N, C-alpha and C positions, 0 to 999 in steps of 0.2 A: 504493500500500500504506500501511496505517496506520503500520507500522514498516518503513521501507525496508531492503532487503537490500543493504548497502554494506560488504562486508569490506575492510579495508585491503589494500594491495598486499602480496604475499608479500615478506618481508624476506630478501634473499639471504645475509645474514650467517649464517643458520642452516646454510647449506651447508658452512661451515667445520668443522662438528662431525658431519658424516655419516660420516667415517672410511672404512671399507671399502665403504660403500654408494654406488653410482654416483649422481652428482648428477642425472642425467637421469631417474632413477626418480621423483623428487618434483618435478614441473613445476607450472607455474601452473594448468593445468587440474585436476590432482589437488588442488591447494591450494583452488581455488574450489569444487570438488566437496565436499571435506571441510567447508568452512565452511558450504556450503548444507545439508549433512546435519545439522550441529550446530544450525543455526538451525531446521531443520524439526522436529527432536526437541524443541527448546525450545517451538515453537509448539504442538506436540502436548501438551506439558505444560500450557500455558494452556487448551487445549481440554478436557483431562482434568479440570481444576479445576471447570469448568462442568458437564461430563458427570456427574461424581461428586456434584454438588450441594454442594460445599464452599466455593464462592467467597463466598457471602454470609456464611457463618460467619466466614471469615477477614477479611471487611470490617467486622465488628462492632468497637466500641471496645475490647473486652476481648481480642480475638483468640482463639486456641485452640491447644491442644497437639494433636499427632497422636492421642493417646489419647482426648482429649475428642471430637474429630471422629469417630473410629472408633466410639465408644460411641453418640453421637447419631445417626449414620447407620446403625448396625447392621452395620458392616463385619466381615468374617470375621477372626479373630485372625491367620491366616497372611498377611493383606494388610498388616500393620503395616509391614514393611520397605519395601514399595513406596510406601505413603503417606508415610512419613518421607522417602524419597528425593524424592518429588514436591514436598513442602513445601520441602526444601532446594534443589531445582532452581529453584523460583520465587524463593526468597530470594537465590540466587546471581545472578539477573538483576535484583535490586533491586525485585521486585514485592512482597516481604514483608519486614517488619522484625521483629527480635527484641525482645520486651518483657522487659526485665530479664535476669537471669542464671540463672533457674531451669532445672533439668534435669528432665525433657526440655524443650526450648525451647518457648516460647510465641510463636506467630507472628501478625502482624496485617498486613493489606493497607492501607497508608495511603491508597490510592485504588482505585477499582474495577478488578478484574483484567480486562485486555483479553482479547479472543478471539484465537486463533491465525489465521494466514493460510496454511494448508497448500496450498490450491489454487494460490494465486499463487506460492508458493515452488516448487511442483512444476513450474509452467510455466518459471520461471527456471532450475531445475535441468536441465530437458530441453534448454534452449539451451546450457548449459555442457557437458553430456555426456548423451546420451539413455540411456545405460546406468545412470545414477544411479537410475532408476526401480526397479532391483533392490533397492536399499536402502530407498528411500521406501516401496515396497509393503509390505515387512516391518514397518517402523516403524508404518505406518498400521494394518496388521492387528493388531499388538500393542496399539496404543492402543485399538482397538475392543474388545479383550478385557478391558481393565481393569475395566469395570463388573461383568462376570460373575464375575471373580476377587474383586473387592471384596465382592460380595454372597454369596460362598461357593457360587455355582452351578456353578463349575468351577475347575480349576487352570489355571495358565498353560500347562502342558504339554498338558493336554487341549484347550485352545483353539487352540494353535498347532502342535501335531503331529498333528492330525486329518488324515484322508486328503485332505480338500479343501484343505489348506494346505501340504502337503509341497512342492508346486511352488515356493512362495515361498522355501523354504530352498535348494532347488537353484539357483534364480536368484540368491539373495543370496550364496551361497558361490562362485559362478562367478568365474573369473579375469577376466572382462570387467567385473566390478563393482569398479572401481579403489579406492573407499574401503575395501572389505574386502580385496581381493586384495593390497594393499600388504603386509599381514602375511605372506601366502604368499611374495611376492617377496623380502622382507627375509630371511625364514627360509631360503629356498632359497639365497640368496647366502651367508649365514653358514655353512650346511652345506657348500656347495661349496668354501668357503675353508678348511675344516678336514678334509674327508673324505680319508682316505688311499687310494691306489690299491689295489684289491683288497679294500676294506673292506666291512663289512656294516652295513646300515641297518635300524633299527626305527622305524616311525612309529606313534604312539598317537593315538587319536581322529581317524582319517583322514577320517571323515565321507563325503561324496560324492566325495572324491578330488582336490579342487582344490589342496591343498598338495602332494600327491604329484605331480600334474601339473606344478606350478610347479618343483619340484625336478628332476624328470626333464628338463624343458625346459632348465633352467639347466645341468645336467650335459651334456646333449646339445650345447648352444650352445658349451660349452668343449671339446667333443670327448672327454668323460670318461665318457659313459654306459656304455661297455664296461668301465670299471674297477670297476663295482659287482658284487660277487660274490653278494650276496643283499639283497633289499629286502622286508622283512616289513611290510606295511601292515595295521594292525589297527583295528577299529572294532566297538563292541558292537552297533550297530543292524544287523540282517540286511538291511534294505531298503537303507540307504546303502552297506553293504559290498558287496552284490551289484551295485549300480549302478556303484560305483567300479571293481570288478573287470572288469565287462563293458566299460566305456568305455576304461579305461587299458590293458587287455590288447590291445584293438583298435588303439589309437594307438601303443603301444610294444611291439610283438610280441616284440622281442628282449630286453626288460628282464626280469631275474630276479625278477619280482613274485610274492609269495605273500600271500594275504588270509586273515585269521582274526580271531576275536574276542579282545579284551583289555579288561579293566576296570581303570582306574588306581586304583580304590578297594580292590582285592583284592591280596594279596601276589603278587608276580611268580612266585615259585617254585611257586605253585599252578595256574599257567595254561599250562604246557607249553612255554614258550619256553626255548631252550637258553642264551641269554645270549651274552656275548662280542661284543656289537655295538660297532662303532667310532663310531657315531652313534645316539643315540635322540632323536627329534624329535617335536614336537607343536605345532600352531598353535591358539591359543585353546582349550586343553584344560585345562591344569593349574590355572587359577583356579577350576575347579569341583571339584577334588579335595576329598573330604570332610575328609581329614586331609592337608594339604599336605606336612608333614614326612614322614609315612609314605609317601606316594606318591613323593616325591623320593628317599627312601632305597631304595624298591623299584626304581625305575628305575635308580638307580646300580648296584644289584646285577646289572643286565643289561648293563652296559658292560664292555668289555675294559679292561685297565689303560691309562690315558691316553685313554680314549674320551670323547666329548663328549655332554652333554645340551644340546640346542638347542631352546629354547621360544619360539616367536613368541607375543607376548601384547599385548593392548590394555592400556595402562597409564594411570594417573592421574598427572599431573605435579605435582599439589599435593594436600594432604590434602582429601578430600571433593569433589574436582573432578568435576562432572557429565560423563558421557560419553554420546554419543548412543545407543549400544547399550543403555544402562540402561533405556530405554523398553521394550525387548523383555525383558530378562533379569531385571529386578527382580521380575517376577511368577512366576519359575520357582523351584520348591522347591529344585532342585539347585544353583541359583546362590546362594541366601541361607542355606540350612541346612547350614553348614559349621563346622568347628572353627576358632575364632579364637585369636590369641595377641597380647598387647600389642606385642611386638617383631617377630615373624616374620610375623604375618598379622593386622594390627589390625582388619580389617574383612572382610566377605564381598565377593565380586565382584572387580573389577579392582583391582590393587594398584599402589602406587608403586614406582619402580625400586629404591629403597633397601630396601624390604621384600623384593623378589625376591632381591636380593643377599644379604641376611642369611639368608633361608630356605635358599638353596642352600649357603651356607657352613656353616650349622648342620647340614645334611644330609651334610656331608663332601665337598663339591665344592671343587676348587681352580681358580685362574685364572678366577674368576667375573667376568663383565662384562655390561654392557647395551649393545647396539648398535642404532642409533647412540647418540651421547652426548646422550640426550634431556634430561638435567639441565642441559646448556648450551643446547641448542636451545630449551628453553622460555623462555629470556630473549628470544627473537626470535619464537617461535611457540608460545604456551602451550597449544595443542591438538594438538600432534604426538603422537598417542596410540599409534602402532604402534612396537613395539620387539621386540628379540630378546634373551632372557636366555640366556647360555651359561655352562657350568661343566664342569670336567673331572674325571673319576675319577682317583684317585691311581695312580701307577705309570708305567712306560715305555710309550710308544706309538710306532707307526710314523710316519714323516714324512708330514705332510699336504701337499696341494698348496699352493703359495704363494698368498697373498691376491691375488685379481684384482679390481682396482677396477671 
């Protein structure tokens, strides 16, 4: 390979800050898989620079801003956030240097931009874990959609949610896809550690049901599945909702599951849910809320006194840190067209842990925390991007089960 894939060994010191998360959940295989996915996304970024015809412009002595490139190439206005992300991603890898301090930044490639090596990386990934193809397939499909979005011929949603590509999402969200399902597992553990016997659960953005499955498995493993008095799994997409209902009802016939639609961008009191839930959870949902503060407040209104909001989220551990999933989501309107705030939501997309904490506290939650302690873990593994943000509604609550490591 032109650039060998040689991640450093996993630093076991990060385990000291996992807290309530079992250490065996994050093993060497998962670490290598996550490193491979990150490198694969990076190499797709290099390939995109060539596919979009911007490499030579960046290699010119004067460099270029994103706006200049977009104008010269005739890119659609809505492609601007994706293009800005692409340039920042290449800069983070040292392929671009910033000229001066002007804003927006002017970038120049001091040497010809290399090509990516996705085929070679895919072969290496298959040797680490064959299931990694579930993530690589979606990343590759997303990258192939960038030119159409850049040229204004389609939106990211049209490209990636067409009938021919739904199977990619089903595969990606599956719990056998460990780089993604880690978010499901972390969230399930956090919920099970706080869920009171006889409590009621609401899940928002359940998708095809992999987070629901992970939580039901975790409760069953602890012998607590029978303690759930109600589980309302909500998902706005009829296709994903029906699929989740069919599969989960067959697998967990005794679970008190109910499926319905719910939109986190609409007030909760308009959508027919009675409220009084002991847990409201969602995995990789809230970062796409149009108004994060309004959605957090709306969900708090559905909690019983002392109930928990538990949100599994992909996080950036440093300002502007690139995340592999950006290759997919930066071309989605729903990902980028959100309300931002300098303190509570400084950017669209995936947020830093501190921003999540401030947003929940501003929305009236208490006992806000991020699990595991990713702000300490990042000292030993700076790409540990899966976390769970928890916050509690004010008031008295029944006793939850003790934390189980």
